[in-house]
C-alpha positions in Angstrom: 18.7 -10.7 6.0 15.4 -12.4 5.7 13.8 -9.6 7.5 14.5 -7.0 5.6 13.6 -8.5 2.5 10.4 -8.9 3.8 9.7 -5.6 4.8 10.7 -4.2 1.5 8.3 -7.0 0.2 5.6 -5.0 2.9 6.6 -1.8 1.9 5.9 -2.7 -2.0 2.5 -3.7 -1.2 1.8 -0.3 0.1 3.2 1.4 -2.9 1.3 -0.8 -5.3 -1.9 -0.6 -3.2 -1.8 3.5 -2.7 -0.9 3.8 -6.6 -3.8 1.9 -7.5 -6.1 3.7 -5.2 -4.9 6.7 -6.8 -5.8 5.7 -10.0 -9.3 4.7 -9.2 -9.9 7.7 -7.4 -9.0 9.6 -10.6 -11.2 7.7 -12.4 -14.2 8.3 -9.8 -14.4 4.5 -9.6 -16.4 4.2 -6.4 -16.5 0.5 -6.5 -12.7 0.2 -7.4 -11.8 3.0 -4.6 -13.6 1.0 -1.8 -11.5 -2.6 -3.4 -8.0 -0.4 -3.5 -8.9 0.9 -0.5 -9.5 -2.1 1.0 -5.8 -3.6 -0.2 -4.0 -0.1 1.2 -5.8 -0.9 4.8 -4.9 -4.4 4.8 -1.7 -3.9 3.2 -0.7 -1.0 5.9 -2.0 -3.0 8.9 0.3 -6.5 7.9 3.5 -4.1 7.7 2.2 -2.8 11.4 1.6 -5.9 13.2 5.2 -7.0 11.5 6.8 -3.7 12.9 7.1 -1.9 9.4 6.6 2.3 9.5 4.8 2.9 6.6 4.5 6.2 7.2 7.2 7.2 4.6 6.4 5.1 1.7 5.8 7.0 -1.4 3.7 6.4 -4.6 6.8 6.0 -7.3 6.9 9.3 -9.6 5.6 11.3 -6.6 
C-alpha cells in the first residue's frame, strides 16, 4: 500500500507541474516558464527513478 501512495504522490506532483507550466506558457512569462519547466523535469526524473511511468499523466481538466 505504501508504494502506491508514494507513486500517486509522484504522479500528482507531475500533474501539478504540468498545470503550472501550462499557465506560465499561456501567460507568456519566460521566467515562470523556466521555473515551471525545471519543476516538471525534476518531478518526472524522480518518478522515473522510482519506476513510476508518467507518460499517461494528464493535467486535470484535459
